[in-house]
SEDO-293480 format. One record per residue (C-alpha): x, y, z; residue in three letters; residue number from 0. Coordinates in Angstrom, 1 decimal, padded with zeros to 4 digits. Example, Ala and Ser with C-alpha at 12.3 -4.5 7.8 and 13.67 -1.06 7.14 Angstrom:
012.3,-004.5,007.8,ALA,0
013.7,-001.1,007.1,SER,1
***
This chain:
213.1,045.0,110.1,ASP,0
214.7,041.4,109.8,GLU,1
212.4,040.9,106.7,ALA,2
213.8,044.5,105.3,LEU,3
217.5,043.2,106.0,GLN,4
217.1,039.6,104.4,ASP,5
215.4,041.5,101.3,LEU,6
218.2,043.9,101.2,TRP,7
220.9,041.7,101.5,ALA,8
219.6,039.7,098.5,GLN,9
218.4,042.5,096.0,LEU,10
221.9,044.8,096.4,LEU,11
224.3,042.0,097.2,ARG,12
225.7,042.8,093.8,THR,13
225.4,046.6,093.8,GLN,14
227.4,046.8,097.4,LEU,15
230.1,044.3,095.7,GLU,16
230.2,046.7,092.8,TRP,17
230.6,049.8,094.6,ARG,18
233.3,048.3,097.0,ARG,19
235.3,047.3,093.9,LYS,20
234.7,050.1,090.9,VAL,21
233.0,052.9,092.5,TRP,22
235.1,053.7,095.4,CYS,23
238.3,053.2,093.3,GLN,24
236.4,055.2,090.3,LEU,25
235.2,058.4,092.6,THR,26
237.1,057.9,095.8,GLY,27
233.9,057.4,097.8,ASP,28
234.0,055.6,101.1,GLU,29
232.7,051.7,100.6,PRO,30
229.9,050.7,102.1,PRO,31
229.9,049.2,105.4,PRO,32
230.0,045.1,105.9,ASP,33
226.5,043.4,106.8,GLY,34
228.5,041.2,109.2,ASP,35
230.6,043.9,111.2,GLU,36
227.6,045.5,112.0,GLU,37
225.9,045.4,115.3,ASP,38
221.8,044.8,115.9,GLN,39
221.9,048.9,116.8,ASP,40
223.3,049.7,113.5,ASP,41
221.2,047.1,111.7,MET,42
217.8,048.3,113.2,ALA,43
218.9,052.2,112.7,GLY,44
219.8,051.7,109.3,ARG,45
216.0,050.1,108.5,ALA,46
215.0,053.5,106.7,GLU,47
218.0,054.0,104.7,GLU,48
218.0,050.5,103.4,ARG,49
214.4,050.5,102.6,LEU,50
215.2,053.9,100.4,GLN,51
218.0,051.9,098.8,GLU,52
215.5,049.1,097.7,VAL,53
213.1,051.5,096.4,CYS,54
215.7,053.2,094.6,LEU,55
216.9,050.1,093.0,PHE,56
213.5,048.7,092.1,LEU,57
213.1,052.4,090.5,LEU,58
216.0,052.4,088.2,LEU,59
215.3,048.8,087.4,TRP,60
211.4,050.1,086.2,GLY,61
213.2,052.4,083.8,GLU,62
215.9,050.3,082.3,LEU,63
214.2,047.9,080.0,GLY,64
216.0,046.1,077.7,ASN,65
219.0,047.8,079.5,LEU,66
218.5,045.3,082.4,ARG,67
220.6,042.6,080.1,PHE,68
223.3,045.0,081.6,CYS,69
223.5,044.5,085.3,PRO,70
226.8,046.2,085.6,GLU,71
225.8,049.5,084.2,LEU,72
222.4,049.4,086.5,LEU,73
225.4,049.1,089.3,CYS,74
227.0,052.3,087.6,PHE,75
223.7,054.0,087.9,LEU,76
222.4,052.8,091.1,PHE,77
226.1,054.0,092.7,SER,78
225.8,057.2,091.3,ALA,79
222.1,057.7,092.4,ALA,80
222.8,056.5,095.8,HIS,81
225.7,058.9,096.1,ALA,82
223.4,061.8,095.1,PHE,83
220.2,061.0,097.6,CYS,84
222.8,061.2,100.3,ARG,85
224.5,064.5,099.2,GLY,86
222.8,068.3,100.3,PRO,87
221.5,069.2,096.6,GLU,88
219.4,066.2,096.7,ALA,89
216.3,067.8,098.1,GLU,90
216.7,071.3,096.4,ALA,91
217.5,069.7,092.9,ARG,92
213.7,069.3,091.3,ALA,93
213.7,067.4,087.6,GLU,94
210.8,066.7,085.5,ALA,95
208.9,063.7,084.8,GLU,96
211.1,061.7,082.6,GLY,97
214.1,063.1,083.1,ALA,98
216.1,060.2,083.7,PHE,99
214.3,058.2,080.8,LEU,100
214.8,060.6,078.2,ASN,101
218.4,061.8,079.6,GLY,102
220.2,058.9,080.3,VAL,103
218.3,055.5,079.7,VAL,104
217.3,056.4,076.1,LYS,105
220.6,057.6,074.4,PRO,106
222.3,054.7,076.3,ILE,107
219.7,052.7,074.6,TYR,108
219.9,053.8,070.8,GLN,109
224.0,053.0,071.4,VAL,110
223.0,049.7,072.1,PHE,111
220.4,049.2,069.4,LEU,112
222.7,050.9,066.8,GLN,113
225.4,048.5,067.3,GLU,114
223.6,046.0,065.1,THR,115
220.2,047.3,064.1,PHE,116
219.1,050.1,062.0,GLU,117
216.7,052.2,063.8,PRO,118
213.0,052.1,062.6,GLY,119
209.7,051.2,063.1,PRO,120
210.7,048.8,063.4,PRO,121
214.2,048.2,063.8,PRO,122
216.3,046.0,061.2,LYS,123
219.3,044.0,061.5,GLY,124
222.5,045.4,059.6,LYS,125
223.5,042.3,058.9,PHE,126
220.2,040.3,057.6,GLY,127
220.2,036.6,058.6,LYS,128
224.3,036.4,058.8,ALA,129
226.0,036.4,062.7,PRO,130
227.1,040.1,064.1,ALA,131
231.1,040.9,062.9,PRO,132
233.9,040.1,065.4,ALA,133
233.8,043.3,066.2,ASN,134
230.4,044.5,067.1,ALA,135
230.2,045.1,070.8,ALA,136
227.5,043.3,072.8,ASN,137
225.9,043.2,076.4,TYR,138
229.3,041.4,077.6,ASP,139
231.4,044.0,076.7,ASP,140
229.7,046.7,078.0,TRP,141
229.6,044.6,081.6,ASN,142
233.0,043.6,081.6,GLU,143
233.9,047.5,080.6,LEU,144
231.6,048.8,083.7,PHE,145
233.5,046.6,086.1,TRP,146
236.8,048.2,085.3,ASP,147
237.1,051.5,086.9,ALA,148
240.6,051.9,085.1,SER,149
239.0,051.8,081.5,ARG,150
235.9,053.6,082.6,LEU,151
238.1,056.8,084.1,ARG,152
239.5,056.9,080.1,ARG,153
236.4,055.8,078.1,THR,154
233.3,058.0,079.7,VAL,155
233.6,061.0,078.2,ARG,156
231.3,064.2,078.1,LEU,157
229.6,066.2,075.5,LEU,158
231.1,068.8,073.8,GLY,159
229.8,072.4,073.5,ASP,160
228.5,071.7,069.5,GLY,161
226.8,068.6,070.6,CYS,162
225.6,069.9,074.3,ARG,163
224.4,073.4,072.3,ASN,164
222.3,071.5,069.5,SER,165
220.6,069.3,072.1,GLY,166
221.5,066.2,070.7,ALA,167
223.0,063.3,072.6,THR,168
222.9,060.5,070.3,VAL,169
224.3,061.0,066.6,GLY,170
226.9,063.8,067.4,CYS,171
229.9,061.7,066.0,MET,172
228.6,062.2,062.4,SER,173
227.7,065.7,062.5,ARG,174
230.0,068.6,061.2,SER,175
231.3,069.9,064.4,PHE,176
235.2,070.1,065.0,SER,177
236.3,067.7,067.6,THR,178
237.0,069.9,070.2,LYS,179
233.5,071.0,070.4,SER,180
232.5,067.5,070.3,LEU,181
234.6,066.1,073.1,ASP,182
234.1,067.6,076.4,GLY,183
236.8,066.0,078.3,GLY,184
236.6,063.2,080.5,PRO,185
233.6,062.7,083.2,LEU,186
236.3,061.2,086.0,PHE,187
239.2,063.7,085.4,GLY,188
242.6,063.4,087.3,THR,189
242.7,067.2,087.6,GLY,190
244.0,070.3,085.8,GLY,191
241.2,071.0,083.1,ARG,192
239.2,068.1,084.2,HIS,193
239.0,067.3,087.9,PRO,194
237.6,064.3,089.6,MET,195
234.0,065.1,090.4,PRO,196
232.6,064.2,093.9,ARG,197
230.9,061.1,093.9,PRO,198
227.4,062.9,094.5,GLU,199
228.1,065.2,091.4,ALA,200
227.9,062.1,089.0,VAL,201
224.5,061.5,088.5,TRP,202
223.0,065.0,087.5,PRO,203
225.9,065.1,084.8,ARG,204
225.3,061.7,083.3,LEU,205
222.8,063.6,080.8,ARG,206
226.0,065.4,079.7,GLU,207
228.1,062.2,078.7,VAL,208
228.7,061.2,075.0,ASN,209
227.5,057.6,075.2,TRP,210
228.3,057.2,071.4,GLU,211
231.5,057.7,072.3,LYS,212
231.8,056.1,075.5,THR,213
230.2,052.7,074.3,LEU,214
231.2,052.4,070.9,LYS,215
234.2,050.5,070.2,GLY,216
234.5,049.0,073.7,GLN,217
235.4,045.4,072.2,LYS,218
237.4,043.2,075.2,SER,219
237.3,040.1,073.0,HIS,220
236.3,039.7,069.2,SER,221
234.1,036.8,068.3,GLU,222
234.7,034.9,065.7,TYR,223
232.6,032.0,064.0,HIS,224
235.1,029.8,063.6,CYS,225
237.4,027.1,064.6,VAL,226
240.3,029.5,065.6,LEU,227
238.9,030.5,068.9,PRO,228
238.9,026.7,069.9,MET,229
242.4,026.1,068.7,LEU,230
243.9,029.3,070.9,VAL,231
242.0,028.5,073.7,GLY,232
242.8,024.7,073.9,CYS,233
246.3,024.9,072.1,TYR,234
248.1,023.6,075.2,ARG,235
245.7,020.0,074.9,ILE,236
246.7,020.0,071.2,PHE,237
250.4,020.4,071.6,LEU,238
250.2,017.9,074.4,LEU,239
248.5,015.7,072.0,GLN,240
250.9,016.2,069.7,THR,241
253.9,015.2,071.7,VAL,242
252.6,012.0,073.0,CYS,243
251.9,011.1,069.4,PHE,244
255.7,012.2,069.0,GLY,245
256.6,010.3,071.8,LEU,246
254.6,007.3,070.6,LEU,247
256.6,007.3,067.3,PHE,248
259.9,007.8,068.6,ILE,249
259.3,004.7,070.6,ILE,250
258.4,002.5,067.6,TRP,251
261.5,004.0,065.6,GLN,252
263.5,002.9,068.8,ALA,253
262.1,-000.7,068.8,LEU,254
262.5,-001.2,065.0,ASN,255
266.0,000.9,064.6,ASP,256
264.2,002.6,061.9,VAL,257
264.8,006.2,061.1,GLY,258
267.8,008.5,062.3,GLY,259
267.6,011.1,064.7,TRP,260
266.8,013.8,062.4,ILE,261
263.6,011.9,061.9,GLU,262
263.1,011.7,065.5,ARG,263
263.8,015.4,066.2,SER,264
261.3,016.6,063.4,VAL,265
258.6,016.3,066.1,PHE,266
260.2,019.4,068.5,ALA,267
258.9,021.9,065.5,LEU,268
255.4,021.1,066.9,ALA,269
256.1,023.5,069.8,ILE,270
256.7,026.4,067.4,PRO,271
254.3,025.8,065.4,PHE,272
251.2,025.7,068.6,TRP,273
252.5,028.6,070.1,THR,274
252.9,030.7,067.2,ALA,275
249.4,029.9,066.4,LEU,276
248.4,030.6,070.0,TYR,277
250.6,034.2,069.5,GLU,278
248.6,034.9,066.5,CYS,279
245.4,034.0,067.3,GLY,280
245.4,035.5,070.7,TYR,281
246.4,039.2,068.9,HIS,282
243.4,038.5,066.2,ILE,283
240.8,037.8,069.0,LEU,284
241.9,040.2,072.1,THR,285
242.8,043.9,071.1,PRO,286
245.7,044.3,072.9,VAL,287
248.2,047.7,073.0,SER,288
251.2,047.5,070.3,TRP,289
253.5,047.1,072.9,ARG,290
251.9,044.0,074.5,TRP,291
251.8,042.6,070.8,ARG,292
255.9,043.4,070.3,VAL,293
256.6,041.7,073.4,GLN,294
254.9,038.8,072.5,SER,295
256.6,038.5,068.9,VAL,296
260.0,038.9,070.7,LEU,297
259.3,036.5,073.1,ARG,298
258.4,033.8,070.3,TRP,299
261.7,034.5,068.1,LEU,300
263.8,034.4,071.3,LEU,301
262.2,031.6,073.3,ILE,302
259.3,029.4,071.5,TYR,303
261.1,029.1,068.1,ALA,304
264.5,028.1,069.8,SER,305
263.7,024.1,068.9,PRO,306
263.5,025.1,065.3,ALA,307
267.0,026.7,065.2,VAL,308
268.4,023.8,067.2,THR,309
266.9,021.6,065.2,PHE,310
268.3,023.2,062.0,VAL,311
271.7,022.7,064.1,LEU,312
271.2,018.8,064.2,VAL,313
270.0,018.6,060.8,VAL,314
273.7,020.7,059.5,VAL,315
275.5,018.3,061.9,THR,316
273.9,015.0,061.1,GLN,317
273.0,015.2,056.9,ARG,318
275.4,018.0,055.8,ALA,319
278.4,017.0,058.2,GLN,320
278.9,020.7,058.6,TRP,321
280.0,022.0,062.3,TYR,322
280.9,025.3,063.4,PRO,323
284.6,026.1,063.9,PRO,324
283.9,026.6,067.7,LEU,325
285.6,025.2,070.7,PHE,326
287.9,023.0,068.5,GLY,327
285.1,020.1,068.4,TRP,328
285.1,017.5,065.9,ASP,329
282.3,015.5,064.6,GLU,330
282.0,012.9,067.0,ALA,331
281.7,015.7,069.6,THR,332
279.3,017.9,067.4,TRP,333
276.7,015.4,066.7,GLN,334
275.8,014.3,070.4,PRO,335
276.5,018.0,071.6,ALA,336
273.7,019.1,068.9,ALA,337
271.5,016.5,069.8,LEU,338
271.6,017.5,073.8,GLY,339
271.1,020.7,073.0,VAL,340
268.0,020.4,070.8,HIS,341
266.5,017.8,073.5,LEU,342
267.3,020.4,076.8,ALA,343
265.9,023.3,074.2,ALA,344
262.9,021.2,073.3,THR,345
262.2,020.2,077.2,LEU,346
262.3,024.0,078.7,ILE,347
260.2,025.4,075.9,VAL,348
257.8,023.0,076.2,LEU,349
257.4,023.2,079.8,GLY,350
257.5,027.0,079.2,LEU,351
254.4,026.5,077.0,ALA,352
252.4,024.1,078.9,LEU,353
252.4,026.6,081.8,SER,354
250.0,029.2,082.7,PRO,355
250.1,032.1,080.6,ARG,356
249.6,035.7,081.7,PRO,357
245.9,036.1,080.4,GLN,358
245.2,039.6,081.4,ASN,359
248.4,041.5,080.0,PRO,360
245.9,044.9,079.9,GLU,361
245.2,044.6,083.6,ALA,362
241.3,044.2,082.9,MET,363
239.2,044.7,086.1,GLY,364
236.8,042.2,085.4,PHE,365
238.8,039.1,084.0,TYR,366
237.6,035.2,084.7,PRO,367
240.6,033.4,086.8,SER,368
240.3,029.8,088.5,LEU,369
239.3,030.4,092.3,GLU,370
241.4,027.5,093.2,ARG,371
243.7,025.2,092.0,ALA,372
242.6,021.5,091.2,PRO,373
242.5,018.9,093.6,PRO,374
245.4,016.0,093.9,ILE,375
242.3,013.6,092.7,GLY,376
241.7,015.9,089.3,ALA,377
245.2,015.2,088.5,TRP,378
245.4,011.5,089.5,VAL,379
242.2,011.1,086.9,PHE,380
243.5,013.0,084.2,TRP,381
246.7,011.2,084.3,LEU,382
245.2,007.8,084.5,SER,383
242.8,008.6,081.6,VAL,384
246.0,009.9,079.2,ILE,385
248.3,006.3,080.4,ALA,386
245.3,004.4,079.2,VAL,387
244.8,006.2,076.3,CYS,388
248.8,006.4,075.3,THR,389
248.7,003.2,075.5,ALA,390
245.8,001.7,073.5,CYS,391
247.1,004.3,070.9,ASN,392
250.6,003.0,070.9,PHE,393
248.9,-000.4,069.5,VAL,394
247.2,001.6,067.0,MET,395
250.3,003.5,066.2,MET,396
252.8,000.4,065.7,ARG,397
250.6,-000.8,063.0,ALA,398
250.1,002.7,061.4,ALA,399
253.9,002.5,061.5,ALA,400
254.1,-000.7,060.1,ASP,401
252.1,000.4,056.8,CYS,402
254.5,003.4,056.6,MET,403
257.5,001.4,056.6,GLU,404
256.3,-001.2,054.0,GLY,405
255.0,001.5,051.7,LEU,406
258.6,003.2,052.0,VAL,407
260.3,000.8,051.5,ASN,408
258.4,-000.6,048.8,LEU,409
258.5,002.7,046.5,HIS,410
262.2,003.3,047.4,LYS,411
261.4,007.3,046.9,THR,412
263.9,009.8,048.6,ARG,413
264.3,013.7,049.2,GLY,414
261.0,016.1,049.6,LEU,415
258.4,013.5,048.3,ILE,416
259.7,011.1,050.8,ALA,417
258.6,013.4,053.2,PHE,418
255.6,014.2,051.8,PHE,419
254.1,010.7,051.4,GLU,420
255.1,010.2,054.8,ILE,421
253.2,013.1,056.0,GLY,422
249.9,012.1,054.0,VAL,423
250.4,008.5,055.4,LEU,424
250.9,009.8,058.7,LEU,425
247.2,011.9,058.9,CYS,426
245.0,008.9,059.4,PRO,427
247.1,008.0,062.5,ALA,428
247.1,011.8,064.1,VAL,429
243.6,011.7,063.4,LEU,430
242.4,008.6,065.2,CYS,431
244.8,009.3,068.0,PHE,432
243.4,012.8,068.4,SER,433
239.6,011.3,068.5,ALA,434
240.5,008.2,070.5,SER,435
241.9,010.9,073.3,THR,436
238.6,012.4,073.4,LEU,437
237.3,009.3,073.7,PHE,438
238.8,008.3,076.8,PHE,439
238.5,011.3,078.1,MET,440
234.8,011.6,077.6,ASN,441
234.3,007.5,078.5,LEU,442
236.8,008.0,082.0,GLY,443
234.4,011.1,082.6,THR,444
231.0,009.0,082.1,SER,445
232.5,006.6,084.1,CYS,446
234.0,008.4,087.2,VAL,447
231.2,011.4,087.2,GLY,448
228.4,008.3,087.3,ALA,449
229.9,006.3,090.2,VAL,450
230.1,010.0,092.1,LEU,451
226.6,010.9,091.3,GLY,452
225.1,008.0,092.3,ILE,453
227.1,007.9,095.4,PHE,454
226.3,011.2,096.5,ARG,455
222.6,010.8,095.6,LEU,456
222.4,007.7,097.6,GLY,457
224.1,005.0,096.2,GLY,458
222.3,001.6,095.1,LEU,459
219.4,003.2,097.0,ARG,460
218.1,005.2,094.0,LEU,461
217.5,001.7,092.3,PHE,462
216.0,-000.1,095.5,TRP,463
213.6,003.0,096.0,TYR,464
211.5,002.3,092.7,ARG,465
211.0,-000.8,093.6,ARG,466
209.3,000.3,097.1,GLY,467
212.6,-000.9,098.7,LEU,468
214.4,000.8,101.8,GLY,469
211.7,002.8,102.9,PHE,470
212.4,001.6,106.4,ILE,471
215.3,003.8,106.4,ARG,472
213.2,007.2,105.5,VAL,473
211.6,007.6,108.8,PRO,474
215.1,007.8,110.5,ALA,475
216.6,010.0,108.1,LYS,476
213.5,012.4,107.8,VAL,477
213.7,012.9,111.8,CYS,478
217.3,013.6,111.8,SER,479
217.9,015.6,108.5,LYS,480
214.6,017.1,107.9,LEU,481
213.0,017.7,111.4,LEU,482
216.1,018.5,112.9,GLN,483
216.2,016.2,115.8,GLY,484
218.8,014.2,117.1,ARG,485
220.2,011.3,115.2,ASP,486
217.9,008.5,115.7,VAL,487
220.2,005.5,114.4,ASP,488
221.8,004.1,117.6,PRO,489
223.1,000.9,118.0,THR,490
222.0,-000.7,121.3,PRO,491
223.8,-003.4,122.6,ALA,492
221.1,-006.1,121.7,ASP,493
221.6,-005.3,117.8,ILE,494
225.0,-004.0,118.2,SER,495
226.8,-007.5,116.5,ASP,496
224.2,-007.7,114.0,LYS,497
224.6,-007.1,110.5,PRO,498
223.9,-003.7,109.5,LYS,499
220.8,-005.0,107.3,PHE,500
219.0,-005.8,110.5,PHE,501
219.4,-002.8,112.4,LYS,502
216.4,-000.7,111.1,ASP,503
214.4,-003.7,111.6,THR,504
211.8,-001.7,114.1,LYS,505
212.5,001.6,113.6,TRP,506
209.7,002.8,115.8,TRP,507
211.3,001.6,118.9,LYS,508
214.1,003.9,118.7,LYS,509
212.3,006.9,118.3,MET,510
211.0,009.3,121.3,SER,511
207.2,010.0,121.5,ASP,512
208.1,013.7,119.7,SER,513
210.0,012.1,117.1,GLU,514
207.4,009.7,116.1,LEU,515
204.6,012.3,116.4,GLU,516
206.9,014.5,113.8,GLY,517
207.4,012.0,111.1,PHE,518
203.6,010.7,111.3,VAL,519
202.4,014.5,110.9,LYS,520
205.0,014.9,108.1,LEU,521
203.6,011.9,106.1,TRP,522
200.2,012.3,106.8,HIS,523
200.4,016.0,105.7,ASP,524
202.3,015.0,102.3,MET,525
199.3,012.4,101.9,LEU,526
196.9,014.9,102.5,LYS,527
198.7,017.0,099.9,ASP,528
198.8,014.6,097.0,LEU,529
195.3,013.6,097.8,ARG,530
193.9,017.6,097.5,GLU,531
196.0,017.4,093.7,ARG,532
193.9,014.2,093.1,ASP,533
197.0,012.4,092.9,LEU,534
196.0,009.8,095.0,LEU,535
192.5,007.8,095.5,SER,536
191.0,007.4,098.9,ASP,537
191.8,004.0,098.6,ALA,538
195.5,004.6,098.2,GLU,539
195.5,007.5,100.9,HIS,540
193.8,005.0,103.2,PHE,541
196.8,002.0,102.6,GLU,542
199.7,004.9,102.7,LEU,543
198.5,006.2,106.0,SER,544
199.0,005.2,109.3,PHE,545
195.2,005.5,110.5,GLY,546
193.2,007.7,112.5,PRO,547
195.2,006.6,115.7,ASP,548
198.6,008.1,113.8,GLY,549
201.7,007.6,116.1,ALA,550
199.7,005.7,118.7,ALA,551
199.1,002.8,115.9,ALA,552
202.8,003.2,114.9,ALA,553
203.8,002.8,118.6,ARG,554
202.1,-000.5,118.3,ASP,555
203.5,-001.6,114.6,GLY,556
200.2,-000.8,112.6,ASN,557
202.2,000.7,109.9,LEU,558
201.5,000.9,106.3,PRO,559
202.7,-001.7,103.9,ARG,560
205.4,000.8,102.6,LEU,561
207.3,001.4,105.6,LEU,562
206.5,-002.1,107.2,ASP,563
209.9,-004.2,108.0,PRO,564
207.7,-007.2,107.5,ALA,565
207.2,-006.7,103.8,GLU,566
210.9,-005.6,103.0,ARG,567
211.6,-009.1,100.8,PHE,568
208.1,-008.7,099.2,ASN,569
207.7,-007.1,096.0,HIS,570
206.8,-003.7,097.0,LEU,571
206.6,-001.7,093.9,SER,572
202.7,-002.0,094.2,ASN,573
202.5,-000.5,097.5,ALA,574
203.6,002.8,096.0,LEU,575
200.4,004.6,094.2,PRO,576
199.8,004.1,090.8,GLY,577
199.7,007.8,089.5,ASN,578
203.9,008.4,088.3,LYS,579
203.4,012.1,089.8,GLU,580
202.4,010.6,093.0,ALA,581
205.3,008.0,093.1,ARG,582
207.9,010.4,091.6,ARG,583
207.4,012.7,094.8,ARG,584
207.6,009.9,097.5,ILE,585
210.6,008.2,095.9,ILE,586
212.1,012.2,095.4,THR,587
211.4,012.5,099.4,LEU,588
213.0,008.9,100.3,ALA,589
216.3,009.9,098.0,ARG,590
216.4,013.6,099.3,SER,591
216.9,012.4,102.8,VAL,592
219.9,010.0,101.6,GLN,593
222.0,012.7,099.8,MET,594
225.2,013.5,101.4,GLN,595
225.7,016.2,102.7,PRO,596
222.2,018.2,102.8,LEU,597
222.8,022.0,102.2,PRO,598
224.0,023.7,105.7,SER,599
223.0,026.9,106.6,GLY,600
219.8,028.7,107.6,LEU,601
216.8,028.9,104.9,VAL,602
217.1,033.0,105.6,ARG,603
220.7,032.9,103.8,THR,604
219.8,031.0,100.9,MET,605
218.6,032.5,097.5,PRO,606
215.2,033.4,097.0,ALA,607
212.9,031.2,095.0,LEU,608
210.0,033.9,094.5,THR,609
210.1,035.8,091.3,VAL,610
207.8,038.4,090.0,LEU,611
206.0,037.2,086.6,ILE,612
204.3,039.9,084.3,PRO,613
201.4,039.0,082.3,HIS,614
199.3,040.6,080.0,TYR,615
195.4,039.6,079.7,GLY,616
196.4,035.9,080.4,GLU,617
193.7,033.9,082.0,ASP,618
195.3,032.5,084.7,ILE,619
192.3,030.9,086.5,LEU,620
189.9,029.2,084.2,TYR,621
186.4,030.0,084.0,SER,622
183.1,027.7,083.1,ARG,623
183.1,030.0,080.1,GLU,624
186.8,028.7,079.3,ASN,625
185.6,025.3,079.8,LEU,626
181.6,025.2,078.3,PHE,627
181.7,028.2,076.6,GLY,628
180.8,028.6,072.7,GLU,629
184.1,029.2,071.7,LYS,630
185.9,026.1,073.3,ALA,631
182.9,023.6,073.3,PRO,632
184.2,021.3,075.7,GLU,633
187.4,020.1,073.4,GLU,634
190.1,021.5,076.5,LEU,635
188.4,019.8,079.1,LEU,636
187.9,016.6,077.3,ARG,637
191.8,016.8,076.7,PHE,638
192.3,017.2,080.3,LEU,639
189.8,013.9,081.1,CYS,640
191.6,012.2,078.4,GLU,641
195.5,013.0,079.6,TYR,642
195.1,013.1,083.4,TYR,643
192.3,009.9,083.4,ARG,644
193.6,008.9,086.8,ASP,645
193.7,012.0,088.5,GLU,646
190.2,013.2,087.1,PHE,647
188.7,010.3,088.3,GLU,648
190.3,010.9,091.8,ASN,649
188.9,014.2,091.4,PHE,650
185.7,012.7,090.9,VAL,651
185.8,010.4,093.9,GLU,652
187.1,013.4,096.2,ARG,653
184.1,015.3,094.7,CYS,654
181.6,012.9,095.4,THR,655
182.7,011.7,098.8,SER,656
182.5,015.6,100.0,ALA,657
178.9,015.8,099.0,GLY,658
177.5,012.7,099.9,ASP,659
174.9,013.4,102.1,SER,660
171.1,011.1,102.5,GLU,661
169.4,014.2,103.2,ALA,662
167.1,016.0,100.5,PRO,663
168.8,019.5,099.6,LEU,664
167.0,022.5,098.8,SER,665
167.1,024.4,095.3,ALA,666
169.4,026.8,097.5,GLU,667
171.7,024.3,098.8,ASP,668
171.9,022.5,095.1,LYS,669
172.8,025.9,093.3,ALA,670
175.6,026.1,096.2,ALA,671
177.0,022.6,095.5,ARG,672
176.8,022.9,092.0,ASP,673
178.5,026.1,091.9,LYS,674
181.4,024.7,094.3,ASP,675
181.7,022.0,092.2,ILE,676
182.3,024.4,088.7,ASP,677
185.0,026.5,091.1,ARG,678
186.7,023.2,091.9,ARG,679
186.5,021.7,088.6,LEU,680
188.3,025.2,087.3,CYS,681
190.7,024.9,089.7,GLU,682
191.6,021.4,088.6,TRP,683
192.0,022.2,085.2,ALA,684
194.1,025.7,086.1,SER,685
196.5,023.7,088.0,LEU,686
197.3,021.4,084.9,ARG,687
197.4,023.9,082.2,MET,688
198.3,026.8,083.8,GLN,689
201.7,027.7,084.8,THR,690
200.5,031.0,086.6,LEU,691
198.4,029.7,088.7,TRP,692
200.4,026.8,089.9,ARG,693
***
């Protein structure tokens, strides 16, 4: 029952979550009980039911084929089948063999296939080597559809009488039927002519669904292979870069007393530009309703375009010397007032443009969102990077601006030509500013990420372990973390005042007998596994082990050189084995016990690591014919012996030591020994060549 509970919880975790969030909202079915709220008696009583659910899921999964790439569809089919099996009609209803495959799976697969392929033996791509068009639906779009109860209620349509009577389930849209005969109404109705079906009645009606009309055109986001999605998705970054660039330019103008308020106010036009690009790109990439499109256009005209309107007011008051006949203000009053209005509008609209937007206007049931806000440390990091970037870019901006001022004064051009020349001269500075921003962000991320990664993986011990140093800390960490013993790193009174470097000098005296025996047993088991895999020679195995006395020898201070504190100042890299894989495994053990923190919780709650790998006529374990046959005359074995030379020598040594005997062998014993050597050789070769055998 406990094993079944674990399998059920891991295999059907997504299905149960989907039933709670989508199926119950779609059909009004009762939500499944939460595993945390069940007591032991209920868990034991539901063992038979959970076994049926596991079998039902595996049966559906086995029939789906390529539709497994649409797991939300599998959740929909599983919930419908589960509700039907609980109903009273399940035992009385008899289905022909292949009814689910022919009536449900194949029609859905044909719709999926026809989206980008032309049916035929074999299917051919509709678009050749070119990528699929932006409006071609794919698995991601259908997954989002089946995660949204409101969209499913609108889109899942039944076949009309014309299609149903003709016996066709795919391709009815191209037949000469009337619209009324094609559409049989929604499967999940809301009343009247199309009532809401009972949960157990959904499964029998799946063969009546018009899958072509249900699945076609269900595109939640258009996929364009161009720069537009990047500009739309990251427009806040580009807007912030433009604002920083404009601030640097305005500071240079103020320091050098160059230009007027018109030149300084023109950078506010970046806000309407980037917001307009976002609104247009969002409408192109996301198929939203016309109501939302009209709202976004009005919002841009009334809010985000206001800096452009106030800029026109600044130009009129500064350059044209025209002032609106309002409030009786004169020139001395209108010019600072226009600048103040422009500055206030720019700051307000900039805050609105940089603030989060409603990314899900259609209230889709499935939409990605941040689960938590970034921590304060992330804000400090990014603000520090931007500050360093801005300070360095100011030097570049000052040099570029000096060059622009000299060229403008040299040519003495005025009017639109002057603005064009300044724009051309600004392009290299803008490009350098944008590129340097990415450079500083990547540099800061690399430096901080490397420091945090090294710290969390053990700090400088990562370096010392490769030299064989620091292993005297491994026994205590293994006992406290892997063997789940007590913390064996006390600070007795006689060494409490000593530096930390000398605390672990005699680690074996700080352990109890059970802890020392546990560590010695784990260490010997690791060495035994390495030796059986021929990663160690007999001499290396002897040097790394505690000897036949084990924990008793360790208690007397008879330790392997790698774990001996007296050898900590010597070069211990030669104390590690010569095989690279053996060195890597031993160093990985030492590093892993230093990680902070280790994963918490029971092994039972961790994700399963076992997978099913189908294979078709593949040699998993090599036979003697594969290694010495006529078709492969020893090339494979010769390659393995050359590539794994040290491991093959260890293998020969292991076979020789196991077969040492001074007594003469009979013919039967020799044949048995040769057969055993052949078996070991085949296993040795398979272990290094066949993934499935490993």
